[in-house]
Residue frames as a rotation matrix with the C-alpha (Angstrom) as fourth column:
UNK 1
0.931 0.048 -0.361 72.85
0.348 -0.409 0.843 79.90
-0.108 -0.911 -0.397 84.81
UNK 2
0.657 -0.715 0.239 75.81
-0.425 -0.613 -0.666 82.23
0.623 0.336 -0.707 85.03
UNK 3
0.608 -0.582 -0.540 79.12
0.759 0.625 0.181 80.86
0.232 -0.520 0.822 86.32
UNK 4
0.862 -0.268 0.430 81.28
-0.336 -0.938 0.088 83.16
0.380 -0.221 -0.898 88.44
UNK 5
0.420 -0.806 -0.417 84.99
0.826 0.530 -0.192 83.04
0.376 -0.264 0.888 89.31
UNK 6
0.992 -0.115 0.043 86.56
-0.122 -0.871 0.477 85.38
-0.017 -0.478 -0.878 91.84
UNK 7
0.309 -0.949 -0.062 90.25
0.855 0.306 -0.419 86.28
0.416 0.077 0.906 91.94
UNK 8
0.144 -0.397 0.906 92.61
0.035 -0.913 -0.406 88.82
0.989 0.090 -0.117 93.47
UNK 9
0.963 0.232 0.136 92.61
-0.128 -0.050 0.991 87.86
0.236 -0.972 -0.019 97.13
UNK 10
0.127 -0.965 -0.230 95.74
0.269 0.256 -0.928 87.60
0.955 0.056 0.292 99.23
UNK 11
0.441 -0.137 -0.887 97.59
0.896 0.013 0.444 88.38
-0.050 -0.990 0.128 102.44
UNK 12
0.030 -0.380 0.924 98.23
0.351 -0.862 -0.366 92.07
0.936 0.336 0.107 103.07
UNK 13
-0.714 -0.303 -0.631 98.98
0.697 -0.231 -0.679 94.41
0.060 -0.925 0.376 105.94
UNK 14
0.293 0.821 -0.490 96.55
0.835 -0.469 -0.288 96.88
-0.466 -0.324 -0.823 107.46
UNK 15
0.179 -0.143 -0.973 96.34
-0.162 -0.980 0.114 100.00
-0.970 0.138 -0.199 105.30
UNK 16
-0.844 -0.528 0.093 97.14
-0.042 0.238 0.970 98.16
-0.535 0.815 -0.223 102.07
UNK 17
0.011 0.830 -0.557 94.90
-0.881 -0.255 -0.398 97.74
-0.473 0.495 0.729 99.04
UNK 18
-0.726 -0.115 0.678 93.55
0.197 0.910 0.364 94.80
-0.659 0.398 -0.638 97.05
UNK 19
-0.340 0.641 -0.688 91.52
-0.911 -0.405 0.073 94.59
-0.232 0.652 0.722 93.88
UNK 20
-0.482 0.279 0.830 89.11
0.058 0.956 -0.287 91.68
-0.874 -0.090 -0.478 93.50
UNK 21
-0.630 0.314 -0.710 87.63
-0.775 -0.199 0.600 90.54
0.047 0.928 0.369 90.20
UNK 22
-0.230 0.635 0.738 84.59
-0.082 0.743 -0.664 88.41
-0.970 -0.213 -0.119 89.44
UNK 23
-0.754 -0.120 -0.646 84.54
-0.641 -0.079 0.764 87.02
-0.143 0.990 -0.017 85.91
UNK 24
0.071 0.895 0.440 81.35
-0.469 0.419 -0.777 85.55
-0.880 -0.151 0.450 84.48
UNK 25
-0.899 -0.208 -0.386 80.68
-0.438 0.382 0.814 82.97
-0.022 0.900 -0.434 81.81
UNK 26
-0.753 0.633 0.179 77.61
0.618 0.774 -0.134 81.23
-0.223 0.010 -0.975 80.46
UNK 27
0.415 0.869 0.269 75.45
0.903 -0.429 -0.008 84.35
0.108 0.246 -0.963 80.41
UNK 28
-0.224 -0.449 0.865 75.91
0.372 -0.860 -0.350 88.09
0.901 0.243 0.359 80.16
UNK 29
-0.618 -0.101 -0.779 76.35
0.785 -0.115 -0.608 89.85
-0.028 -0.988 0.151 83.50
UNK 30
-0.955 0.211 0.209 74.44
-0.162 -0.960 0.228 92.83
0.248 0.184 0.951 82.19
UNK 31
-0.139 0.959 -0.246 71.20
0.029 0.252 0.967 91.00
0.990 0.127 -0.063 83.08
UNK 32
0.329 0.214 -0.920 71.98
0.771 0.501 0.392 90.94
0.545 -0.839 0.000 86.79
UNK 33
0.693 -0.230 0.684 72.48
-0.587 -0.731 0.348 93.03
0.419 -0.642 -0.641 89.85
UNK 34
0.235 -0.731 -0.641 75.81
0.310 0.681 -0.663 91.94
0.921 -0.043 0.386 91.32
UNK 35
0.849 0.070 0.523 76.92
-0.447 -0.432 0.783 91.80
0.281 -0.899 -0.335 94.92
UNK 36
-0.247 -0.906 -0.344 80.02
-0.147 0.386 -0.911 91.13
0.958 -0.175 -0.228 96.99
UNK 37
0.843 0.487 0.231 79.75
-0.343 0.155 0.927 89.36
0.415 -0.860 0.297 100.34
UNK 38
-0.349 -0.925 0.149 82.25
-0.711 0.158 -0.685 88.42
0.610 -0.345 -0.713 103.04
UNK 39
0.542 0.479 -0.691 81.98
0.044 0.805 0.592 85.10
0.839 -0.351 0.415 104.83
UNK 40
0.288 -0.372 0.882 82.75
-0.907 -0.401 0.127 85.28
0.307 -0.837 -0.453 108.54
UNK 41
-0.780 -0.620 -0.082 84.43
-0.543 0.736 -0.404 82.52
0.311 -0.271 -0.911 110.62
UNK 42
-0.575 0.660 0.483 80.89
-0.245 0.424 -0.872 81.60
-0.780 -0.620 -0.082 111.72
UNK 43
-0.792 0.168 0.587 79.92
0.572 0.539 0.619 80.91
-0.212 0.826 -0.523 108.09
UNK 44
0.326 0.861 -0.391 77.67
0.537 -0.509 -0.673 83.95
-0.778 0.009 -0.628 107.90
UNK 45
-0.353 -0.371 0.859 77.69
0.929 -0.248 0.274 85.65
0.111 0.895 0.432 104.51
UNK 46
0.073 0.279 -0.957 77.72
0.584 -0.790 -0.186 89.41
-0.808 -0.546 -0.221 105.18
UNK 47
0.757 0.308 0.577 76.80
0.652 -0.422 -0.630 92.05
0.050 0.852 -0.520 102.60
UNK 48
-0.255 -0.880 -0.401 79.67
0.734 -0.446 0.512 94.26
-0.629 -0.164 0.760 101.43
UNK 49
-0.547 0.039 -0.836 78.59
-0.416 -0.880 0.231 96.04
-0.726 0.474 0.498 98.23
UNK 50
-0.029 0.562 0.827 76.23
0.711 0.593 -0.378 95.80
-0.703 0.576 -0.416 95.29
UNK 51
-0.720 -0.204 -0.663 75.86
-0.302 -0.768 0.564 97.37
-0.625 0.606 0.492 91.86
UNK 52
0.338 0.937 0.089 72.88
-0.214 0.169 -0.962 97.51
-0.916 0.306 0.258 89.51
UNK 53
0.567 -0.034 0.823 72.85
0.630 0.662 -0.406 96.21
-0.531 0.749 0.396 85.96
UNK 54
0.784 -0.206 0.585 74.04
0.399 -0.554 -0.731 99.40
0.475 0.807 -0.352 84.29
UNK 55
-0.201 -0.893 -0.402 76.35
0.914 -0.023 -0.406 100.37
0.353 -0.449 0.821 87.12
UNK 56
-0.199 0.135 0.971 74.54
0.077 -0.985 0.153 103.64
0.977 0.105 0.185 87.81
UNK 57
0.560 0.436 0.705 73.58
-0.670 -0.263 0.695 102.68
0.488 -0.861 0.145 91.35
UNK 58
-0.293 -0.674 -0.678 75.83
0.116 0.679 -0.725 101.23
0.949 -0.291 -0.121 94.05
UNK 59
0.718 0.474 0.510 75.34
-0.479 -0.196 0.856 100.46
0.506 -0.858 0.086 97.72
UNK 60
-0.286 -0.908 -0.307 77.78
-0.136 0.355 -0.925 99.65
0.949 -0.222 -0.225 100.50
UNK 61
0.496 0.261 -0.828 77.75
0.745 0.362 0.560 98.25
0.446 -0.895 -0.014 103.98
UNK 62
0.976 -0.005 0.217 78.54
-0.086 -0.927 0.366 101.09
0.200 -0.376 -0.905 106.39
UNK 63
0.654 -0.755 0.054 81.85
0.146 0.196 0.970 99.59
-0.742 -0.626 0.239 107.53
UNK 64
-0.119 -0.752 0.649 83.36
0.842 0.270 0.467 99.78
-0.526 0.602 0.601 104.03
UNK 65
0.801 0.474 0.366 81.92
0.597 -0.676 -0.431 103.09
0.043 0.564 -0.825 102.80
UNK 66
0.868 -0.484 -0.107 84.67
-0.482 -0.875 0.049 105.41
-0.117 0.009 -0.993 101.64
UNK 67
-0.063 -0.923 0.379 87.21
-0.628 0.332 0.704 102.54
-0.776 -0.193 -0.601 101.48
UNK 68
-0.520 -0.048 0.853 85.74
0.421 0.854 0.305 100.07
-0.743 0.517 -0.424 98.97
UNK 69
-0.234 0.460 -0.857 84.48
-0.785 -0.609 -0.112 100.70
-0.573 0.646 0.504 95.45
UNK 70
-0.140 0.280 0.950 82.38
0.400 0.893 -0.204 98.31
-0.906 0.352 -0.237 93.41
UNK 71
-0.138 0.086 -0.987 82.35
-0.796 -0.602 0.059 98.65
-0.589 0.794 0.152 89.63
UNK 72
0.224 0.238 0.945 81.53
0.291 0.909 -0.298 96.59
-0.930 0.342 0.135 86.57
UNK 73
-0.527 -0.326 -0.785 82.53
-0.705 -0.349 0.618 96.27
-0.475 0.879 -0.046 82.95
UNK 74
0.377 0.797 0.471 79.67
-0.348 0.594 -0.725 94.55
-0.858 0.109 0.502 81.16
UNK 75
0.652 -0.203 -0.731 81.66
-0.737 0.060 -0.673 94.36
0.180 0.977 -0.111 77.93
UNK 76
-0.434 -0.869 -0.239 84.24
-0.692 0.491 -0.528 92.25
0.576 -0.064 -0.815 79.79
UNK 77
0.433 0.705 -0.562 81.55
-0.119 0.663 0.739 90.42
0.894 -0.253 0.371 81.77
UNK 78
-0.305 -0.676 -0.671 83.41
0.714 0.304 -0.631 91.29
0.630 -0.671 0.390 84.98
UNK 79
0.815 0.473 0.335 82.65
0.067 -0.650 0.757 92.94
0.576 -0.594 -0.562 88.30
UNK 80
-0.231 -0.973 -0.026 85.33
0.340 -0.055 -0.939 94.46
0.912 -0.226 0.343 90.52
UNK 81
0.909 0.353 -0.222 85.82
0.343 -0.329 0.880 95.38
0.237 -0.876 -0.419 94.15
UNK 82
-0.045 -0.914 0.403 88.60
0.160 -0.405 -0.900 97.85
0.986 0.024 0.164 94.89
UNK 83
0.802 0.263 -0.536 89.51
0.518 0.140 0.844 97.61
0.297 -0.955 -0.024 98.56
UNK 84
-0.034 -0.804 0.594 91.60
0.070 -0.594 -0.801 100.42
0.997 0.014 0.077 100.07
UNK 85
-0.351 -0.192 0.917 92.74
-0.799 -0.449 -0.400 101.15
0.488 -0.873 0.004 103.62
UNK 86
0.189 0.453 -0.871 92.18
-0.063 0.891 0.450 97.53
0.980 -0.030 0.197 104.56
UNK 87
-0.035 -0.072 0.997 91.61
-0.979 -0.200 -0.049 96.63
0.203 -0.977 -0.063 108.20
UNK 88
-0.942 -0.326 0.084 92.02
-0.337 0.908 -0.250 93.28
0.005 -0.264 -0.965 110.01
UNK 89
-0.360 0.888 0.286 88.22
-0.203 0.225 -0.953 93.21
-0.911 -0.401 0.100 110.38
UNK 90
0.232 0.413 -0.881 87.96
-0.939 -0.142 -0.314 92.95
-0.255 0.900 0.355 106.56
UNK 91
-0.782 -0.623 -0.011 89.48
-0.611 0.762 0.214 89.46
-0.125 0.174 -0.977 106.72
UNK 92
0.058 0.784 0.618 87.35
-0.333 0.599 -0.729 86.69
-0.941 -0.163 0.296 105.25
UNK 93
-0.679 -0.123 0.724 86.43
0.581 0.514 0.631 84.80
-0.450 0.849 -0.277 102.11
UNK 94
-0.412 0.489 -0.769 84.90
-0.484 -0.832 -0.270 87.17
-0.772 0.261 0.579 99.56
UNK 95
-0.475 0.392 0.788 82.18
0.695 0.716 0.063 85.91
-0.539 0.578 -0.613 97.25
UNK 96
-0.804 0.385 -0.454 80.50
-0.551 -0.769 0.323 87.58
-0.224 0.510 0.830 94.31
UNK 97
-0.528 0.720 0.450 76.90
0.516 0.693 -0.504 86.76
-0.675 -0.034 -0.737 93.52
UNK 98
-0.952 0.306 0.029 74.34
-0.126 -0.477 0.870 87.42
0.280 0.824 0.493 90.80
UNK 99
-0.540 0.836 -0.096 70.69
0.498 0.226 -0.838 88.22
-0.679 -0.500 -0.538 91.40
UNK 100
-0.221 0.572 0.790 67.73
0.906 -0.180 0.384 89.25
0.362 0.800 -0.479 89.32
UNK 101
-0.927 -0.106 0.359 66.96
0.025 -0.974 -0.224 92.97
0.373 -0.199 0.906 89.50
UNK 102
0.032 0.948 -0.317 64.06
0.867 0.131 0.480 94.01
0.497 -0.290 -0.818 91.72
UNK 103
0.242 0.111 0.964 62.98
-0.166 -0.974 0.154 97.00
0.956 -0.197 -0.217 93.80
UNK 104
0.933 0.140 0.332 64.13
-0.328 -0.055 0.943 97.68
0.151 -0.989 -0.005 97.33
UNK 105
0.098 -0.960 0.261 67.25
-0.993 -0.111 -0.037 96.59
0.064 -0.256 -0.965 99.21
UNK 106
0.937 0.334 0.103 66.76
-0.337 0.942 0.010 92.87
-0.093 -0.044 0.995 98.49
UNK 107
0.595 -0.748 -0.292 70.37
-0.056 0.324 -0.944 92.63
0.801 0.579 0.151 97.25
UNK 108
-0.065 -0.615 0.786 71.65
-0.899 -0.305 -0.313 93.01
0.432 -0.727 -0.533 100.84
UNK 109
0.360 0.254 0.898 70.46
-0.696 0.714 0.077 89.49
-0.621 -0.653 0.434 101.64
UNK 110
-0.701 -0.698 -0.147 72.42
-0.632 0.513 0.581 86.48
-0.330 0.500 -0.801 100.33
UNK 111
-0.353 0.640 0.683 69.14
0.201 0.765 -0.612 84.57
-0.914 -0.078 -0.399 100.08
UNK 112
0.595 0.647 -0.477 68.24
-0.264 -0.403 -0.876 86.50
-0.759 0.648 -0.069 96.92
UNK 113
-0.062 -0.732 -0.678 71.32
-0.952 -0.162 0.262 85.38
-0.301 0.662 -0.687 94.98
UNK 114
0.861 0.471 0.193 71.08
-0.375 0.843 -0.385 82.39
-0.344 0.259 0.902 92.65
UNK 115
0.733 -0.678 -0.047 74.68
0.393 0.479 -0.785 82.18
0.555 0.557 0.618 91.48
UNK 116
0.843 -0.530 0.090 77.91
-0.359 -0.431 0.828 82.35
-0.400 -0.731 -0.553 93.48
UNK 117
0.341 -0.834 -0.435 81.59
-0.578 0.179 -0.796 82.00
0.741 0.523 -0.421 92.77
UNK 118
0.422 -0.272 -0.865 83.96
0.501 0.865 -0.028 79.80
0.756 -0.421 0.501 94.76
UNK 119
0.986 0.003 -0.168 85.29
0.141 -0.563 0.815 82.71
-0.092 -0.827 -0.555 96.80
UNK 120
0.225 -0.957 0.183 88.70
0.348 -0.097 -0.932 84.31
0.910 0.273 0.311 97.26
UNK 121
0.475 -0.085 -0.876 90.48
0.879 0.094 0.468 84.64
0.042 -0.992 0.120 100.61
UNK 122
0.259 -0.402 0.878 91.43
-0.032 -0.912 -0.408 88.08
0.965 0.078 -0.250 101.90
UNK 123
0.510 -0.194 -0.838 93.61
0.847 0.284 0.450 88.21
0.151 -0.939 0.309 105.00
UNK 124
0.422 -0.325 0.847 94.62
-0.080 -0.943 -0.322 91.52
0.903 0.068 -0.424 106.56
UNK 125
0.118 -0.475 -0.872 97.28
0.911 0.400 -0.095 91.43
0.394 -0.784 0.480 109.25
UNK 126
0.956 0.294 -0.014 97.63
0.264 -0.837 0.480 94.14
0.129 -0.462 -0.877 111.88
């Protein structure tokens, strides 16, 4: 099973940017569709963005479209989330996850993911 480690979180002001990384070990990330999720104070894991194995297809939750960009470098076994124009509502613990490729929007549900990192805290002050 692939092991994932997120990094890059922090405390920023509204309008600032952050770049999150998710580094994998144990297996090659190129086998998986990868997703980023935000955990709310109510412990709900909310979909943020996903990217297919080759990186040719991405999807975003409406609230982050135009502000966040998901990308991957399979040679480095790493997935990224560039977060621009941050808002206080973006605050939360961000997790990356790995899931087997399939058809449809399955990747929007955390239930489909079999591997998760430990999370990285993002706090946006107003």
